Short mmCIF file of the C-alpha atoms (twelve columns), coordinates in Angstrom:
data_MODEL
# 
_entry.id   MODEL 
# 
loop_
_atom_site.group_PDB 
_atom_site.id 
_atom_site.type_symbol 
_atom_site.label_atom_id 
_atom_site.label_alt_id 
_atom_site.label_comp_id 
_atom_site.label_asym_id 
_atom_site.label_seq_id 
_atom_site.Cartn_x 
_atom_site.Cartn_y 
_atom_site.Cartn_z 
_atom_site.pdbx_PDB_model_num 
ATOM 1  C CA . MET A 1  -24.219 -22.044 -26.488 1 
ATOM 2  C CA . SER A 2  -21.667 -21.437 -23.767 1 
ATOM 3  C CA . ARG A 3  -21.392 -18.990 -20.894 1 
ATOM 4  C CA . HIS A 4  -18.549 -16.586 -20.325 1 
ATOM 5  C CA . THR A 5  -17.968 -14.822 -17.016 1 
ATOM 6  C CA . ILE A 6  -16.499 -11.331 -17.149 1 
ATOM 7  C CA . TYR A 7  -15.052 -9.867  -13.963 1 
ATOM 8  C CA . LYS A 8  -14.957 -6.085  -13.608 1 
ATOM 9  C CA . CYS A 9  -13.007 -4.251  -10.943 1 
ATOM 10 C CA . ASP A 10 -15.315 -2.870  -8.251  1 
ATOM 11 C CA . GLN A 11 -13.138 0.256   -8.022  1 
ATOM 12 C CA . CYS A 12 -12.301 1.340   -11.573 1 
ATOM 13 C CA . LYS A 13 -15.070 -0.673  -13.297 1 
ATOM 14 C CA . ARG A 14 -12.696 -1.898  -16.037 1 
ATOM 15 C CA . GLU A 15 -12.690 -5.536  -17.144 1 
ATOM 16 C CA . ILE A 16 -10.096 -7.616  -15.310 1 
ATOM 17 C CA . GLY A 17 -9.597  -10.310 -17.928 1 
ATOM 18 C CA . ALA A 18 -8.166  -13.796 -17.485 1 
ATOM 19 C CA . LYS A 19 -5.370  -12.921 -15.058 1 
ATOM 20 C CA . PRO A 20 -4.771  -13.188 -11.331 1 
ATOM 21 C CA . HIS A 21 -6.644  -10.601 -9.300  1 
ATOM 22 C CA . ILE A 22 -7.966  -9.936  -5.787  1 
ATOM 23 C CA . THR A 23 -11.340 -11.474 -4.983  1 
ATOM 24 C CA . LEU A 24 -13.158 -11.061 -1.672  1 
ATOM 25 C CA . VAL A 25 -16.138 -13.053 -0.463  1 
ATOM 26 C CA . LEU A 26 -17.635 -11.160 2.466   1 
ATOM 27 C CA . ASN A 27 -19.715 -12.652 5.248   1 
ATOM 28 C CA . LEU A 28 -22.575 -10.152 5.132   1 
ATOM 29 C CA . SER A 29 -24.681 -12.267 7.466   1 
ATOM 30 C CA . HIS A 30 -22.353 -11.189 10.284  1 
ATOM 31 C CA . SER A 31 -23.193 -7.728  11.605  1 
ATOM 32 C CA . GLY A 32 -19.502 -6.918  12.120  1 
ATOM 33 C CA . THR A 33 -18.643 -7.050  8.403   1 
ATOM 34 C CA . GLY A 34 -18.205 -3.529  7.026   1 
ATOM 35 C CA . ILE A 35 -16.652 -0.218  7.988   1 
ATOM 36 C CA . ALA A 36 -16.325 0.309   11.746  1 
ATOM 37 C CA . VAL A 37 -17.402 3.793   12.832  1 
ATOM 38 C CA . PRO A 38 -16.376 5.109   16.259  1 
ATOM 39 C CA . PRO A 39 -18.985 6.233   18.750  1 
ATOM 40 C CA . THR A 40 -20.537 9.675   18.539  1 
ATOM 41 C CA . HIS A 41 -20.767 11.928  21.554  1 
ATOM 42 C CA . THR A 42 -24.460 11.115  21.935  1 
ATOM 43 C CA . ASN A 43 -24.684 7.314   21.950  1 
ATOM 44 C CA . GLY A 44 -21.209 6.052   22.923  1 
ATOM 45 C CA . LEU A 45 -21.501 2.869   20.771  1 
ATOM 46 C CA . TRP A 46 -19.435 1.719   17.814  1 
ATOM 47 C CA . LYS A 47 -21.447 0.866   14.710  1 
ATOM 48 C CA . THR A 48 -20.718 -0.912  11.459  1 
ATOM 49 C CA . ASN A 49 -21.626 0.565   8.090   1 
ATOM 50 C CA . ARG A 50 -22.489 -2.586  6.199   1 
ATOM 51 C CA . LEU A 51 -21.181 -3.216  2.706   1 
ATOM 52 C CA . ASN A 52 -23.651 -3.711  -0.128  1 
ATOM 53 C CA . ASP A 53 -21.809 -6.455  -2.013  1 
ATOM 54 C CA . SER A 54 -20.835 -9.928  -0.875  1 
ATOM 55 C CA . PHE A 55 -18.403 -10.536 -3.789  1 
ATOM 56 C CA . LEU A 56 -15.768 -7.941  -4.700  1 
ATOM 57 C CA . GLN A 57 -13.106 -8.073  -7.439  1 
ATOM 58 C CA . PHE A 58 -10.070 -5.801  -7.813  1 
ATOM 59 C CA . HIS A 59 -7.200  -5.573  -10.307 1 
ATOM 60 C CA . ASP A 60 -4.528  -5.055  -7.657  1 
ATOM 61 C CA . GLY A 61 -3.602  -3.475  -4.344  1 
ATOM 62 C CA . LYS A 62 -3.974  0.016   -5.789  1 
ATOM 63 C CA . CYS A 63 -7.629  -0.572  -6.739  1 
ATOM 64 C CA . ILE A 64 -8.584  -2.301  -3.468  1 
ATOM 65 C CA . ALA A 65 -6.896  0.486   -1.453  1 
ATOM 66 C CA . ALA A 66 -8.759  3.205   -3.385  1 
ATOM 67 C CA . TYR A 67 -12.071 1.363   -2.900  1 
ATOM 68 C CA . PHE A 68 -11.733 0.964   0.864   1 
ATOM 69 C CA . ASP A 69 -10.169 4.421   1.317   1 
ATOM 70 C CA . GLY A 70 -13.296 5.816   -0.361  1 
ATOM 71 C CA . LEU A 71 -15.550 3.912   2.055   1 
ATOM 72 C CA . LEU A 72 -13.524 5.173   5.031   1 
ATOM 73 C CA . LYS A 73 -13.703 8.746   3.751   1 
ATOM 74 C CA . LYS A 74 -17.456 8.455   3.246   1 
ATOM 75 C CA . ALA A 75 -17.902 7.091   6.793   1 
ATOM 76 C CA . SER A 76 -15.741 9.920   8.197   1 
ATOM 77 C CA . THR A 77 -17.664 12.586  6.292   1 
ATOM 78 C CA . LYS A 78 -20.992 11.398  7.686   1 
ATOM 79 C CA . ARG A 79 -19.711 11.806  11.258  1 
ATOM 80 C CA . THR A 80 -18.764 15.470  10.999  1 
# 
C-alpha cells in the first residue's frame, strides 16, 4: 500500500495536481502573523486577526489574491 498526497487550493478548493503552485508555511506561533487591523477609536491599538491554517496552497496569483482579499474584506467589515 502506498500513500498519495492531494493538494487542494485553499481558495477555490479544486485539486492542484502535480504541477508548480504557491505554498505558504505560516509561523502561527508569532502573534504578528495574520491580518493587521488598525486601531479603533476606543482602544488605539493595532491588532492581528490570526489565520487558522499554518499551511496554505494556491493554484496561482489569482487564487492567492482572492483568498487574502477576502480576509481583508472580512476584517474591514468587522470594524464598521
